Structures are given as C-alpha cells and as structure tokens.
N, C-alpha and C positions, 0 to 999 in steps of 0.2 A: 414527512419521510424519513427525515435524519433520526427520529426517535423509534422507529419501528426495530431496525436491528439491534438497538440498545437493549430492548427487551424480548429479543428473541423471534422476531414474527416478521412477516413481509408487510409492506406499507398497505396492501388491500386488505389484510385482516385487520390491522389497526384501524383502518377507515370504516370498516363493517362495524365494529366494536364501538367506536365513536358515533355512527348512525345509529344503532340500535340503543346507545344510552340516550340520546337526543330523542328518539321517539318514544323511550320509556318514560322519560322526565317530561314530556309534553314540548319540548322545544321544536320538534320537527313532526309533521303529519305522518302518519302511518299507523300500522298494526302493532300494538305493543307486544312484548313477550308474555306477558299474563295472557292477552287475548289471543295470541297465537296458539299459546298451550291449551287454553278452552276451546278453541275450535277443532283442534286436533283430538281433545278428549270426546268432543261431541261428535266428530267424524267417526271414530272408534266405536262409540256407543250406537251411533246410526248403524253402523256396519255389522255389529252383534245382533241388534233388534231386527234388522232385515234377514239375517241367518236364522235367527228364532223364528221368525213369521215364516220362512220358507219351510222349515221342519215341521211346524204347526200345519201349515196348509197340506203337506204330504201326508202326515199322520191323520189329518180330518179326512183326507179322500180315501186312505186306506181303512180307516174304521168304517166310513160310509160303505165302502165296497164290501167289507165283511159283513155288515148289517144287512145289505141288500141280498148277499149271498146267503145268509142264514135264514132271512125270510122266504128266499125261493125254495130253499131246500124242506121247508116246514110244511 
C-alpha cells in the first residue's frame, strides 16, 4: 500500500496489476490477458457471424417468396 501513491495510483489498482502479472506468468490460476483477448475476439466474431446469418436467412426468405410470386404469376 505504501508503494501505490509513489507511482500515482491507488492500492487496489496496484494489487490488480500484480494479480494480472501473476496470472500471466503462471504464478496464479486464472485467465491470462492473452486468453482474455482471444475470448473477446472470438465473441466479437460470433456476434458478427450471427448477424450475417440473420441477414442471409432474411434474404433467403425474401428471394424464396419472390420466386413463389413469380411462379404464381406465370
């Protein structure tokens, strides 16, 4: 706690930095920064893919309906 003010932060922040460093170096169990970043990237990718899938489903339904309408008019 005495070091934190000397480097311009609160003790909780310094403790969090130490904890993250211990996890990243394998001294403590937990999700490393690299793993956390990978998880975030994968979650973003899943979100984008779900959005793309929804667009494709809507487009497919639209074109299927247009094809049915075209066949009925013929």
